[in-house]
All heavy atoms as a GROMACS GRO file, in nm:
protein
  606
    1MET      N    1   2.391  -4.533  -5.487
    1MET     CA    2   2.386  -4.561  -5.345
    1MET      C    3   2.274  -4.662  -5.318
    1MET      O    4   2.163  -4.646  -5.366
    1MET     CB    5   2.361  -4.431  -5.270
    1MET     CG    6   2.355  -4.445  -5.123
    1MET     SD    7   2.340  -4.279  -5.051
    1MET     CE    8   2.374  -4.319  -4.885
    2THR      N    9   2.305  -4.764  -5.242
    2THR     CA   10   2.205  -4.866  -5.213
    2THR      C   11   2.136  -4.837  -5.081
    2THR      O   12   2.194  -4.777  -4.990
    2THR     CB   13   2.269  -5.006  -5.206
    2THR    OG1   14   2.365  -5.006  -5.101
    2THR    CG2   15   2.335  -5.042  -5.337
    3THR      N   16   2.013  -4.879  -5.070
    3THR     CA   17   1.937  -4.863  -4.948
    3THR      C   18   1.972  -4.977  -4.854
    3THR      O   19   1.970  -5.093  -4.894
    3THR     CB   20   1.786  -4.866  -4.978
    3THR    OG1   21   1.757  -4.764  -5.073
    3THR    CG2   22   1.705  -4.844  -4.853
    4PRO      N   23   2.005  -4.945  -4.726
    4PRO     CA   24   2.038  -5.053  -4.633
    4PRO      C   25   1.916  -5.140  -4.603
    4PRO      O   26   1.803  -5.092  -4.608
    4PRO     CB   27   2.084  -4.979  -4.507
    4PRO     CG   28   2.025  -4.843  -4.518
    4PRO     CD   29   2.010  -4.815  -4.665
    5GLN      N   30   1.941  -5.266  -4.574
    5GLN     CA   31   1.834  -5.357  -4.537
    5GLN      C   32   1.791  -5.324  -4.395
    5GLN      O   33   1.870  -5.334  -4.302
    5GLN     CB   34   1.882  -5.502  -4.544
    5GLN     CG   35   1.892  -5.558  -4.683
    5GLN     CD   36   1.757  -5.562  -4.751
    5GLN    OE1   37   1.735  -5.491  -4.847
    5GLN    NE2   38   1.667  -5.642  -4.704
    6LEU      N   39   1.668  -5.283  -4.380
    6LEU     CA   40   1.614  -5.252  -4.248
    6LEU      C   41   1.528  -5.367  -4.201
    6LEU      O   42   1.461  -5.432  -4.281
    6LEU     CB   43   1.532  -5.123  -4.253
    6LEU     CG   44   1.609  -4.998  -4.295
    6LEU    CD1   45   1.513  -4.880  -4.306
    6LEU    CD2   46   1.719  -4.967  -4.197
    7PRO      N   47   1.529  -5.393  -4.071
    7PRO     CA   48   1.446  -5.502  -4.020
    7PRO      C   49   1.299  -5.470  -4.038
    7PRO      O   50   1.258  -5.354  -4.031
    7PRO     CB   51   1.483  -5.509  -3.871
    7PRO     CG   52   1.544  -5.377  -3.839
    7PRO     CD   53   1.602  -5.323  -3.965
    8GLU      N   54   1.222  -5.573  -4.064
    8GLU     CA   55   1.078  -5.556  -4.078
    8GLU      C   56   1.010  -5.603  -3.951
    8GLU      O   57   1.039  -5.709  -3.900
    8GLU     CB   58   1.027  -5.637  -4.197
    8GLU     CG   59   1.078  -5.584  -4.330
    8GLU     CD   60   1.017  -5.658  -4.447
    8GLU    OE1   61   0.906  -5.712  -4.434
    8GLU    OE2   62   1.081  -5.660  -4.553
    9GLY      N   63   0.921  -5.522  -3.901
    9GLY     CA   64   0.845  -5.558  -3.782
    9GLY      C   65   0.915  -5.515  -3.654
    9GLY      O   66   1.036  -5.499  -3.648
   10ARG      N   67   0.836  -5.494  -3.553
   10ARG     CA   68   0.884  -5.446  -3.424
   10ARG      C   69   0.982  -5.542  -3.359
   10ARG      O   70   1.088  -5.501  -3.312
   10ARG     CB   71   0.766  -5.421  -3.331
   10ARG     CG   72   0.809  -5.365  -3.197
   10ARG     CD   73   0.694  -5.346  -3.104
   10ARG     NE   74   0.591  -5.266  -3.169
   10ARG     CZ   75   0.481  -5.227  -3.109
   10ARG    NH1   76   0.458  -5.260  -2.986
   10ARG    NH2   77   0.392  -5.156  -3.173
   11GLU      N   78   0.948  -5.670  -3.354
   11GLU     CA   79   1.035  -5.767  -3.287
   11GLU      C   80   1.172  -5.774  -3.353
   11GLU      O   81   1.275  -5.778  -3.287
   11GLU     CB   82   0.970  -5.905  -3.283
   11GLU     CG   83   0.844  -5.911  -3.200
   11GLU     CD   84   0.865  -5.871  -3.054
   11GLU    OE1   85   0.964  -5.915  -2.994
   11GLU    OE2   86   0.780  -5.797  -3.002
   12SER      N   87   1.174  -5.776  -3.484
   12SER     CA   88   1.299  -5.783  -3.557
   12SER      C   89   1.381  -5.656  -3.534
   12SER      O   90   1.503  -5.661  -3.514
   12SER     CB   91   1.271  -5.802  -3.706
   12SER     OG   92   1.392  -5.810  -3.778
   13ALA      N   93   1.317  -5.541  -3.538
   13ALA     CA   94   1.386  -5.414  -3.516
   13ALA      C   95   1.444  -5.407  -3.375
   13ALA      O   96   1.558  -5.362  -3.356
   13ALA     CB   97   1.291  -5.298  -3.541
   14LEU      N   98   1.369  -5.453  -3.277
   14LEU     CA   99   1.419  -5.452  -3.139
   14LEU      C  100   1.536  -5.549  -3.122
   14LEU      O  101   1.631  -5.519  -3.049
   14LEU     CB  102   1.306  -5.485  -3.041
   14LEU     CG  103   1.199  -5.377  -3.027
   14LEU    CD1  104   1.084  -5.427  -2.941
   14LEU    CD2  105   1.257  -5.249  -2.970
   15ALA      N  106   1.530  -5.661  -3.189
   15ALA     CA  107   1.641  -5.757  -3.182
   15ALA      C  108   1.767  -5.697  -3.243
   15ALA      O  109   1.877  -5.710  -3.186
   15ALA     CB  110   1.604  -5.887  -3.252
   16VAL      N  111   1.754  -5.630  -3.356
   16VAL     CA  112   1.869  -5.566  -3.421
   16VAL      C  113   1.923  -5.454  -3.332
   16VAL      O  114   2.044  -5.439  -3.315
   16VAL     CB  115   1.832  -5.513  -3.561
   16VAL    CG1  116   1.942  -5.425  -3.618
   16VAL    CG2  117   1.804  -5.630  -3.654
   17PHE      N  118   1.833  -5.375  -3.273
   17PHE     CA  119   1.874  -5.268  -3.183
   17PHE      C  120   1.954  -5.324  -3.066
   17PHE      O  121   2.064  -5.275  -3.034
   17PHE     CB  122   1.752  -5.192  -3.131
   17PHE     CG  123   1.787  -5.086  -3.031
   17PHE    CD1  124   1.820  -4.959  -3.073
   17PHE    CD2  125   1.789  -5.114  -2.895
   17PHE    CE1  126   1.854  -4.860  -2.982
   17PHE    CE2  127   1.824  -5.017  -2.803
   17PHE     CZ  128   1.856  -4.890  -2.846
   18THR      N  129   1.901  -5.427  -3.002
   18THR     CA  130   1.968  -5.486  -2.886
   18THR      C  131   2.104  -5.542  -2.925
   18THR      O  132   2.204  -5.519  -2.856
   18THR     CB  133   1.882  -5.597  -2.824
   18THR    OG1  134   1.755  -5.542  -2.790
   18THR    CG2  135   1.946  -5.655  -2.700
   19GLU      N  136   2.110  -5.614  -3.035
   19GLU     CA  137   2.236  -5.673  -3.081
   19GLU      C  138   2.339  -5.563  -3.112
   19GLU      O  139   2.458  -5.578  -3.082
   19GLU     CB  140   2.210  -5.757  -3.205
   19GLU     CG  141   2.332  -5.831  -3.255
   19GLU     CD  142   2.298  -5.917  -3.375
   19GLU    OE1  143   2.199  -5.992  -3.369
   19GLU    OE2  144   2.371  -5.907  -3.475
   20THR      N  145   2.294  -5.454  -3.168
   20THR     CA  146   2.384  -5.345  -3.207
   20THR      C  147   2.435  -5.266  -3.088
   20THR      O  148   2.554  -5.235  -3.080
   20THR     CB  149   2.311  -5.250  -3.305
   20THR    OG1  150   2.268  -5.325  -3.417
   20THR    CG2  151   2.403  -5.138  -3.350
   21PHE      N  152   2.347  -5.233  -2.994
   21PHE     CA  153   2.384  -5.145  -2.884
   21PHE      C  154   2.424  -5.217  -2.756
   21PHE      O  155   2.465  -5.154  -2.660
   21PHE     CB  156   2.271  -5.044  -2.856
   21PHE     CG  157   2.267  -4.937  -2.962
   21PHE    CD1  158   2.185  -4.951  -3.073
   21PHE    CD2  159   2.346  -4.824  -2.951
   21PHE    CE1  160   2.183  -4.854  -3.172
   21PHE    CE2  161   2.343  -4.726  -3.049
   21PHE     CZ  162   2.262  -4.742  -3.160
   22ASP      N  163   2.416  -5.349  -2.754
   22ASP     CA  164   2.460  -5.428  -2.638
   22ASP      C  165   2.610  -5.451  -2.653
   22ASP      O  166   2.657  -5.563  -2.668
   22ASP     CB  167   2.384  -5.560  -2.632
   22ASP     CG  168   2.414  -5.638  -2.505
   22ASP    OD1  169   2.471  -5.579  -2.411
   22ASP    OD2  170   2.380  -5.757  -2.500
   23CYS      N  171   2.685  -5.343  -2.650
   23CYS     CA  172   2.828  -5.348  -2.677
   23CYS      C  173   2.900  -5.254  -2.582
   23CYS      O  174   2.883  -5.132  -2.589
   23CYS     CB  175   2.854  -5.308  -2.823
   23CYS     SG  176   3.028  -5.299  -2.865
   24GLY      N  177   2.980  -5.310  -2.493
   24GLY     CA  178   3.052  -5.228  -2.395
   24GLY      C  179   3.146  -5.128  -2.457
   24GLY      O  180   3.155  -5.014  -2.413
   25SER      N  181   3.218  -5.169  -2.562
   25SER     CA  182   3.314  -5.075  -2.621
   25SER      C  183   3.242  -4.957  -2.685
   25SER      O  184   3.288  -4.843  -2.674
   25SER     CB  185   3.405  -5.146  -2.722
   25SER     OG  186   3.330  -5.202  -2.827
   26LEU      N  187   3.128  -4.980  -2.748
   26LEU     CA  188   3.050  -4.871  -2.806
   26LEU      C  189   3.000  -4.779  -2.694
   26LEU      O  190   3.005  -4.657  -2.705
   26LEU     CB  191   2.933  -4.925  -2.887
   26LEU     CG  192   2.841  -4.822  -2.952
   26LEU    CD1  193   2.918  -4.738  -3.054
   26LEU    CD2  194   2.723  -4.891  -3.017
   27ALA      N  195   2.954  -4.838  -2.585
   27ALA     CA  196   2.903  -4.760  -2.472
   27ALA      C  197   3.010  -4.669  -2.414
   27ALA      O  198   2.982  -4.554  -2.378
   27ALA     CB  199   2.850  -4.854  -2.364
   28PHE      N  200   3.133  -4.717  -2.406
   28PHE     CA  201   3.240  -4.635  -2.348
   28PHE      C  202   3.292  -4.532  -2.447
   28PHE      O  203   3.351  -4.432  -2.405
   28PHE     CB  204   3.352  -4.724  -2.293
   28PHE     CG  205   3.316  -4.780  -2.158
   28PHE    CD1  206   3.244  -4.898  -2.149
   28PHE    CD2  207   3.350  -4.713  -2.042
   28PHE    CE1  208   3.208  -4.949  -2.025
   28PHE    CE2  209   3.313  -4.763  -1.918
   28PHE     CZ  210   3.242  -4.881  -1.910
   29GLU      N  211   3.270  -4.553  -2.577
   29GLU     CA  212   3.308  -4.453  -2.678
   29GLU      C  213   3.202  -4.344  -2.691
   29GLU      O  214   3.234  -4.226  -2.700
   29GLU     CB  215   3.330  -4.519  -2.814
   29GLU     CG  216   3.456  -4.600  -2.824
   29GLU     CD  217   3.582  -4.515  -2.822
   29GLU    OE1  218   3.581  -4.405  -2.880
   29GLU    OE2  219   3.680  -4.559  -2.761
   30VAL      N  220   3.075  -4.385  -2.695
   30VAL     CA  221   2.965  -4.292  -2.721
   30VAL      C  222   2.902  -4.239  -2.592
   30VAL      O  223   2.856  -4.124  -2.588
   30VAL     CB  224   2.858  -4.359  -2.809
   30VAL    CG1  225   2.738  -4.268  -2.832
   30VAL    CG2  226   2.918  -4.403  -2.941
   31GLY      N  227   2.902  -4.319  -2.488
   31GLY     CA  228   2.836  -4.282  -2.362
   31GLY      C  229   2.874  -4.146  -2.308
   31GLY      O  230   2.786  -4.071  -2.262
   32PRO      N  231   3.002  -4.107  -2.311
   32PRO     CA  232   3.038  -3.975  -2.259
   32PRO      C  233   2.974  -3.859  -2.335
   32PRO      O  234   2.960  -3.750  -2.281
   32PRO     CB  235   3.191  -3.972  -2.274
   32PRO     CG  236   3.231  -4.116  -2.266
   32PRO     CD  237   3.121  -4.188  -2.337
   33ALA      N  238   2.933  -3.880  -2.458
   33ALA     CA  239   2.871  -3.773  -2.537
   33ALA      C  240   2.722  -3.758  -2.507
   33ALA      O  241   2.660  -3.660  -2.551
   33ALA     CB  242   2.892  -3.799  -2.686
   34LEU      N  243   2.664  -3.852  -2.434
   34LEU     CA  244   2.521  -3.848  -2.405
   34LEU      C  245   2.494  -3.766  -2.280
   34LEU      O  246   2.576  -3.759  -2.189
   34LEU     CB  247   2.468  -3.990  -2.384
   34LEU     CG  248   2.481  -4.088  -2.499
   34LEU    CD1  249   2.427  -4.224  -2.457
   34LEU    CD2  250   2.411  -4.038  -2.623
   35THR      N  251   2.375  -3.708  -2.275
   35THR     CA  252   2.330  -3.645  -2.151
   35THR      C  253   2.288  -3.756  -2.056
   35THR      O  254   2.270  -3.872  -2.097
   35THR     CB  255   2.209  -3.552  -2.176
   35THR    OG1  256   2.097  -3.633  -2.216
   35THR    CG2  257   2.240  -3.446  -2.280
   36CYS      N  258   2.268  -3.720  -1.930
   36CYS     CA  259   2.224  -3.821  -1.833
   36CYS      C  260   2.090  -3.882  -1.876
   36CYS      O  261   2.071  -4.003  -1.868
   36CYS     CB  262   2.212  -3.759  -1.694
   36CYS     SG  263   2.370  -3.718  -1.618
   37LEU      N  264   1.998  -3.799  -1.922
   37LEU     CA  265   1.867  -3.849  -1.962
   37LEU      C  266   1.876  -3.940  -2.083
   37LEU      O  267   1.805  -4.041  -2.092
   37LEU     CB  268   1.771  -3.733  -1.988
   37LEU     CG  269   1.733  -3.651  -1.864
   37LEU    CD1  270   1.642  -3.535  -1.903
   37LEU    CD2  271   1.666  -3.738  -1.759
   38GLU      N  272   1.963  -3.907  -2.179
   38GLU     CA  273   1.981  -3.993  -2.296
   38GLU      C  274   2.040  -4.127  -2.256
   38GLU      O  275   1.996  -4.232  -2.304
   38GLU     CB  276   2.072  -3.924  -2.398
   38GLU     CG  277   2.009  -3.803  -2.462
   38GLU     CD  278   2.109  -3.714  -2.536
   38GLU    OE1  279   2.232  -3.727  -2.514
   38GLU    OE2  280   2.063  -3.630  -2.616
   39ALA      N  281   2.139  -4.125  -2.167
   39ALA     CA  282   2.200  -4.250  -2.119
   39ALA      C  283   2.098  -4.334  -2.044
   39ALA      O  284   2.091  -4.456  -2.063
   39ALA     CB  285   2.320  -4.220  -2.030
   40GLU      N  286   2.017  -4.270  -1.961
   40GLU     CA  287   1.912  -4.342  -1.887
   40GLU      C  288   1.810  -4.403  -1.982
   40GLU      O  289   1.768  -4.517  -1.963
   40GLU     CB  290   1.840  -4.246  -1.791
   40GLU     CG  291   1.921  -4.210  -1.670
   40GLU     CD  292   1.926  -4.322  -1.567
   40GLU    OE1  293   1.827  -4.395  -1.549
   40GLU    OE2  294   2.033  -4.335  -1.504
   41ALA      N  295   1.771  -4.330  -2.086
   41ALA     CA  296   1.672  -4.381  -2.182
   41ALA      C  297   1.727  -4.502  -2.257
   41ALA      O  298   1.658  -4.604  -2.272
   41ALA     CB  299   1.632  -4.271  -2.280
   42LEU      N  300   1.850  -4.493  -2.304
   42LEU     CA  301   1.911  -4.603  -2.377
   42LEU      C  302   1.930  -4.725  -2.286
   42LEU      O  303   1.896  -4.838  -2.323
   42LEU     CB  304   2.045  -4.559  -2.436
   42LEU     CG  305   2.122  -4.658  -2.520
   42LEU    CD1  306   2.037  -4.717  -2.631
   42LEU    CD2  307   2.244  -4.592  -2.580
   43ALA      N  308   1.979  -4.701  -2.166
   43ALA     CA  309   1.998  -4.811  -2.071
   43ALA      C  310   1.863  -4.873  -2.033
   43ALA      O  311   1.852  -4.996  -2.020
   43ALA     CB  312   2.071  -4.761  -1.947
   44GLY      N  313   1.762  -4.789  -2.015
   44GLY     CA  314   1.629  -4.840  -1.980
   44GLY      C  315   1.572  -4.929  -2.088
   44GLY      O  316   1.514  -5.034  -2.059
   45LEU      N  317   1.590  -4.889  -2.212
   45LEU     CA  318   1.540  -4.971  -2.324
   45LEU      C  319   1.615  -5.103  -2.331
   45LEU      O  320   1.554  -5.210  -2.345
   45LEU     CB  321   1.552  -4.895  -2.455
   45LEU     CG  322   1.499  -4.967  -2.580
   45LEU    CD1  323   1.354  -5.011  -2.563
   45LEU    CD2  324   1.514  -4.878  -2.702
   46LEU      N  325   1.747  -5.099  -2.320
   46LEU     CA  326   1.825  -5.224  -2.323
   46LEU      C  327   1.785  -5.316  -2.207
   46LEU      O  328   1.770  -5.436  -2.225
   46LEU     CB  329   1.974  -5.196  -2.319
   46LEU     CG  330   2.035  -5.148  -2.450
   46LEU    CD1  331   2.177  -5.099  -2.429
   46LEU    CD2  332   2.032  -5.257  -2.555
   47GLY      N  333   1.767  -5.257  -2.089
   47GLY     CA  334   1.725  -5.337  -1.974
   47GLY      C  335   1.589  -5.400  -1.996
   47GLY      O  336   1.568  -5.518  -1.966
   48ALA      N  337   1.497  -5.324  -2.051
   48ALA     CA  338   1.362  -5.375  -2.078
   48ALA      C  339   1.364  -5.485  -2.184
   48ALA      O  340   1.278  -5.573  -2.184
   48ALA     CB  341   1.271  -5.262  -2.124
   49LEU      N  342   1.466  -5.482  -2.270
   49LEU     CA  343   1.478  -5.584  -2.375
   49LEU      C  344   1.559  -5.704  -2.327
   49LEU      O  345   1.592  -5.792  -2.406
   49LEU     CB  346   1.542  -5.523  -2.500
   49LEU     CG  347   1.456  -5.418  -2.571
   49LEU    CD1  348   1.535  -5.347  -2.678
   49LEU    CD2  349   1.329  -5.481  -2.628
   50GLY      N  350   1.595  -5.706  -2.199
   50GLY     CA  351   1.663  -5.821  -2.141
   50GLY      C  352   1.813  -5.813  -2.137
   50GLY      O  353   1.880  -5.912  -2.108
   51SER      N  354   1.869  -5.697  -2.163
   51SER     CA  355   2.014  -5.682  -2.162
   51SER      C  356   2.059  -5.596  -2.045
   51SER      O  357   2.096  -5.480  -2.061
   51SER     CB  358   2.064  -5.622  -2.294
   51SER     OG  359   2.204  -5.606  -2.288
   52ALA      N  360   2.058  -5.655  -1.926
   52ALA     CA  361   2.100  -5.581  -1.806
   52ALA      C  362   2.246  -5.542  -1.816
   52ALA      O  363   2.284  -5.430  -1.777
   52ALA     CB  364   2.075  -5.665  -1.681
   53ALA      N  365   2.330  -5.630  -1.869
   53ALA     CA  366   2.473  -5.598  -1.882
   53ALA      C  367   2.494  -5.482  -1.979
   53ALA      O  368   2.577  -5.394  -1.955
   53ALA     CB  369   2.551  -5.721  -1.928
   54GLY      N  370   2.421  -5.482  -2.088
   54GLY     CA  371   2.430  -5.372  -2.184
   54GLY      C  372   2.384  -5.242  -2.121
   54GLY      O  373   2.446  -5.137  -2.141
   55ALA      N  374   2.276  -5.247  -2.045
   55ALA     CA  375   2.226  -5.127  -1.977
   55ALA      C  376   2.331  -5.073  -1.881
   55ALA      O  377   2.359  -4.953  -1.879
   55ALA     CB  378   2.097  -5.160  -1.902
   56ASP      N  379   2.391  -5.161  -1.803
   56ASP     CA  380   2.494  -5.120  -1.708
   56ASP      C  381   2.614  -5.059  -1.780
   56ASP      O  382   2.671  -4.960  -1.734
   56ASP     CB  383   2.541  -5.238  -1.623
   56ASP     CG  384   2.436  -5.285  -1.524
   56ASP    OD1  385   2.338  -5.211  -1.498
   56ASP    OD2  386   2.450  -5.398  -1.474
   57ALA      N  387   2.653  -5.117  -1.892
   57ALA     CA  388   2.767  -5.066  -1.968
   57ALA      C  389   2.742  -4.924  -2.016
   57ALA      O  390   2.833  -4.840  -2.010
   57ALA     CB  391   2.798  -5.158  -2.087
   58TRP      N  392   2.620  -4.894  -2.061
   58TRP     CA  393   2.591  -4.759  -2.109
   58TRP      C  394   2.594  -4.658  -1.994
   58TRP      O  395   2.644  -4.546  -2.011
   58TRP     CB  396   2.458  -4.754  -2.183
   58TRP     CG  397   2.478  -4.800  -2.324
   58TRP    CD1  398   2.462  -4.926  -2.372
   58TRP    CD2  399   2.525  -4.722  -2.433
   58TRP    NE1  400   2.495  -4.932  -2.505
   58TRP    CE2  401   2.534  -4.807  -2.545
   58TRP    CE3  402   2.559  -4.588  -2.449
   58TRP    CZ2  403   2.576  -4.762  -2.670
   58TRP    CZ3  404   2.601  -4.544  -2.573
   58TRP    CH2  405   2.609  -4.630  -2.682
   59ILE      N  406   2.543  -4.697  -1.877
   59ILE     CA  407   2.548  -4.605  -1.762
   59ILE      C  408   2.694  -4.585  -1.720
   59ILE      O  409   2.737  -4.472  -1.694
   59ILE     CB  410   2.462  -4.657  -1.645
   59ILE    CG1  411   2.314  -4.658  -1.686
   59ILE    CG2  412   2.485  -4.572  -1.520
   59ILE    CD1  413   2.256  -4.522  -1.724
   60GLU      N  414   2.771  -4.692  -1.713
   60GLU     CA  415   2.912  -4.680  -1.674
   60GLU      C  416   2.991  -4.600  -1.777
   60GLU      O  417   3.074  -4.516  -1.739
   60GLU     CB  418   2.974  -4.819  -1.658
   60GLU     CG  419   2.924  -4.895  -1.538
   60GLU     CD  420   2.974  -5.038  -1.534
   60GLU    OE1  421   3.078  -5.067  -1.596
   60GLU    OE2  422   2.907  -5.120  -1.471
   61GLY      N  423   2.966  -4.624  -1.904
   61GLY     CA  424   3.035  -4.549  -2.009
   61GLY      C  425   3.003  -4.402  -2.004
   61GLY      O  426   3.091  -4.316  -2.021
   62HIS      N  427   2.879  -4.370  -1.978
   62HIS     CA  428   2.837  -4.231  -1.965
   62HIS      C  429   2.894  -4.169  -1.837
   62HIS      O  430   2.942  -4.055  -1.838
   62HIS     CB  431   2.684  -4.221  -1.965
   62HIS     CG  432   2.635  -4.089  -1.917
   62HIS    ND1  433   2.643  -3.975  -1.993
   62HIS    CD2  434   2.582  -4.052  -1.798
   62HIS    CE1  435   2.595  -3.873  -1.923
   62HIS    NE2  436   2.558  -3.918  -1.806
   63ALA      N  437   2.889  -4.243  -1.728
   63ALA     CA  438   2.932  -4.191  -1.598
   63ALA      C  439   3.078  -4.148  -1.597
   63ALA      O  440   3.117  -4.059  -1.522
   63ALA     CB  441   2.908  -4.296  -1.489
   64ALA      N  442   3.158  -4.210  -1.682
   64ALA     CA  443   3.301  -4.177  -1.687
   64ALA      C  444   3.324  -4.030  -1.717
   64ALA      O  445   3.429  -3.975  -1.681
   64ALA     CB  446   3.371  -4.265  -1.791
   65SER      N  447   3.227  -3.964  -1.780
   65SER     CA  448   3.244  -3.823  -1.814
   65SER      C  449   3.156  -3.729  -1.733
   65SER      O  450   3.160  -3.608  -1.754
   65SER     CB  451   3.216  -3.801  -1.963
   65SER     OG  452   3.077  -3.819  -1.988
   66ASP      N  453   3.076  -3.783  -1.643
   66ASP     CA  454   2.989  -3.697  -1.562
   66ASP      C  455   3.073  -3.609  -1.470
   66ASP      O  456   3.173  -3.653  -1.413
   66ASP     CB  457   2.891  -3.780  -1.478
   66ASP     CG  458   2.752  -3.784  -1.538
   66ASP    OD1  459   2.733  -3.733  -1.649
   66ASP    OD2  460   2.663  -3.840  -1.472
   67ASP      N  461   3.030  -3.486  -1.455
   67ASP     CA  462   3.095  -3.393  -1.363
   67ASP      C  463   3.044  -3.418  -1.222
   67ASP      O  464   2.936  -3.474  -1.201
   67ASP     CB  465   3.066  -3.248  -1.402
   67ASP     CG  466   3.128  -3.210  -1.536
   67ASP    OD1  467   3.240  -3.257  -1.564
   67ASP    OD2  468   3.064  -3.134  -1.610
   68CYS      N  469   3.121  -3.372  -1.125
   68CYS     CA  470   3.083  -3.385  -0.986
   68CYS      C  471   2.943  -3.326  -0.966
   68CYS      O  472   2.914  -3.215  -1.010
   68CYS     CB  473   3.184  -3.314  -0.896
   68CYS     SG  474   3.156  -3.344  -0.720
   69GLY      N  475   2.858  -3.404  -0.903
   69GLY     CA  476   2.721  -3.361  -0.878
   69GLY      C  477   2.622  -3.408  -0.983
   69GLY      O  478   2.501  -3.401  -0.961
   70ASP      N  479   2.671  -3.454  -1.099
   70ASP     CA  480   2.581  -3.506  -1.202
   70ASP      C  481   2.522  -3.640  -1.156
   70ASP      O  482   2.576  -3.706  -1.068
   70ASP     CB  483   2.654  -3.525  -1.335
   70ASP     CG  484   2.680  -3.394  -1.408
   70ASP    OD1  485   2.624  -3.291  -1.367
   70ASP    OD2  486   2.756  -3.397  -1.506
   71MET      N  487   2.416  -3.680  -1.220
   71MET     CA  488   2.340  -3.798  -1.181
   71MET      C  489   2.425  -3.925  -1.166
   71MET      O  490   2.402  -4.004  -1.076
   71MET     CB  491   2.229  -3.824  -1.284
   71MET     CG  492   2.138  -3.939  -1.251
   71MET     SD  493   2.018  -3.979  -1.383
   71MET     CE  494   1.924  -3.828  -1.397
   72HIS      N  495   2.522  -3.946  -1.254
   72HIS     CA  496   2.597  -4.072  -1.255
   72HIS      C  497   2.741  -4.058  -1.209
   72HIS      O  498   2.819  -4.152  -1.222
   72HIS     CB  499   2.594  -4.133  -1.395
   72HIS     CG  500   2.456  -4.154  -1.445
   72HIS    ND1  501   2.400  -4.072  -1.541
   72HIS    CD2  502   2.361  -4.244  -1.411
   72HIS    CE1  503   2.277  -4.112  -1.564
   72HIS    NE2  504   2.250  -4.215  -1.487
   73CYS      N  505   2.777  -3.941  -1.156
   73CYS     CA  506   2.916  -3.917  -1.115
   73CYS      C  507   2.961  -4.022  -1.013
   73CYS      O  508   2.886  -4.058  -0.923
   73CYS     CB  509   2.930  -3.778  -1.056
   73CYS     SG  510   3.101  -3.742  -1.006
   74GLN      N  511   3.083  -4.070  -1.029
   74GLN     CA  512   3.138  -4.172  -0.941
   74GLN      C  513   3.260  -4.122  -0.863
   74GLN      O  514   3.336  -4.203  -0.811
   74GLN     CB  515   3.175  -4.297  -1.022
   74GLN     CG  516   3.057  -4.365  -1.088
   74GLN     CD  517   2.959  -4.420  -0.988
   74GLN    OE1  518   2.996  -4.494  -0.898
   74GLN    NE2  519   2.834  -4.382  -1.000
   75CYS      N  520   3.277  -3.990  -0.854
   75CYS     CA  521   3.393  -3.937  -0.782
   75CYS      C  522   3.376  -3.957  -0.632
   75CYS      O  523   3.268  -3.988  -0.582
   75CYS     CB  524   3.416  -3.790  -0.816
   75CYS     SG  525   3.305  -3.674  -0.732
   76GLU      N  526   3.486  -3.938  -0.558
   76GLU     CA  527   3.484  -3.958  -0.412
   76GLU      C  528   3.380  -3.872  -0.342
   76GLU      O  529   3.321  -3.914  -0.243
   76GLU     CB  530   3.621  -3.924  -0.354
   76GLU     CG  531   3.733  -4.012  -0.399
   76GLU     CD  532   3.866  -3.965  -0.343
   76GLU    OE1  533   3.873  -3.860  -0.276
   76GLU    OE2  534   3.965  -4.035  -0.369
   77ASP      N  535   3.361  -3.750  -0.392
   77ASP     CA  536   3.265  -3.659  -0.328
   77ASP      C  537   3.121  -3.704  -0.348
   77ASP      O  538   3.035  -3.678  -0.265
   77ASP     CB  539   3.283  -3.517  -0.383
   77ASP     CG  540   3.416  -3.456  -0.345
   77ASP    OD1  541   3.473  -3.494  -0.240
   77ASP    OD2  542   3.466  -3.370  -0.422
   78CYS      N  543   3.094  -3.768  -0.461
   78CYS     CA  544   2.957  -3.811  -0.492
   78CYS      C  545   2.927  -3.952  -0.445
   78CYS      O  546   2.812  -3.985  -0.418
   78CYS     CB  547   2.934  -3.800  -0.642
   78CYS     SG  548   2.935  -3.630  -0.703
   79VAL      N  549   3.029  -4.036  -0.436
   79VAL     CA  550   3.011  -4.175  -0.392
   79VAL      C  551   3.111  -4.201  -0.279
   79VAL      O  552   3.226  -4.231  -0.304
   79VAL     CB  553   3.034  -4.275  -0.508
   79VAL    CG1  554   3.014  -4.418  -0.458
   79VAL    CG2  555   2.944  -4.245  -0.624
   80PRO      N  556   3.065  -4.187  -0.154
   80PRO     CA  557   3.155  -4.210  -0.042
   80PRO      C  558   3.212  -4.353  -0.043
   80PRO      O  559   3.148  -4.446  -0.095
   80PRO     CB  560   3.067  -4.190   0.082
   80PRO     CG  561   2.944  -4.124   0.032
   80PRO     CD  562   2.932  -4.153  -0.113
   81GLU      N  563   3.332  -4.370   0.013
   81GLU     CA  564   3.398  -4.502   0.016
   81GLU      C  565   3.311  -4.610   0.078
   81GLU      O  566   3.314  -4.724   0.035
   81GLU     CB  567   3.530  -4.494   0.093
   81GLU     CG  568   3.642  -4.431   0.016
   81GLU     CD  569   3.771  -4.438   0.094
   81GLU    OE1  570   3.798  -4.542   0.158
   81GLU    OE2  571   3.843  -4.338   0.090
   82ASP      N  572   3.236  -4.574   0.182
   82ASP     CA  573   3.158  -4.676   0.251
   82ASP      C  574   3.020  -4.699   0.189
   82ASP      O  575   2.941  -4.776   0.241
   82ASP     CB  576   3.142  -4.639   0.399
   82ASP     CG  577   3.069  -4.508   0.421
   82ASP    OD1  578   3.050  -4.433   0.323
   82ASP    OD2  579   3.032  -4.480   0.536
   83ALA      N  580   2.990  -4.636   0.076
   83ALA     CA  581   2.862  -4.658   0.010
   83ALA      C  582   2.851  -4.803  -0.034
   83ALA      O  583   2.940  -4.858  -0.094
   83ALA     CB  584   2.848  -4.566  -0.111
   84GLY      N  585   2.742  -4.864  -0.001
   84GLY     CA  586   2.719  -5.002  -0.039
   84GLY      C  587   2.774  -5.104   0.060
   84GLY      O  588   2.748  -5.222   0.050
   85GLN      N  589   2.850  -5.058   0.157
   85GLN     CA  590   2.902  -5.149   0.260
   85GLN      C  591   2.812  -5.144   0.380
   85GLN      O  592   2.795  -5.040   0.442
   85GLN     CB  593   3.044  -5.110   0.301
   85GLN     CG  594   3.144  -5.119   0.190
   85GLN     CD  595   3.280  -5.072   0.239
   85GLN    OE1  596   3.302  -5.043   0.355
   85GLN    NE2  597   3.375  -5.064   0.146
   86GLN      N  598   2.749  -5.255   0.412
   86GLN     CA  599   2.661  -5.259   0.529
   86GLN      C  600   2.667  -5.392   0.592
   86GLN      O  601   2.694  -5.491   0.539
   86GLN     CB  602   2.518  -5.226   0.488
   86GLN     CG  603   2.507  -5.084   0.442
   86GLN     CD  604   2.364  -5.049   0.406
   86GLN    OE1  605   2.268  -5.123   0.430
   86GLN    NE2  606   2.346  -4.934   0.347
   0.00000   0.00000   0.00000
């Protein structure tokens, strides 16, 4: 068994992390398995690393499985139709 090549140094590791997790399809596959806090932490890190779209994808991917009343739930009861319209 060979040892995988790991990035050396913080900047390189963060670049690899961002490149790997800045993926909408991964977010929608894995996001539902995360807790709200895990999704927020991952999205927060991606956002801090300059990937706002990646951060949004992880929250949206996670929100698809949130139950009514959960932090990211997007059902009619949690997000009224007129929300955001002003």
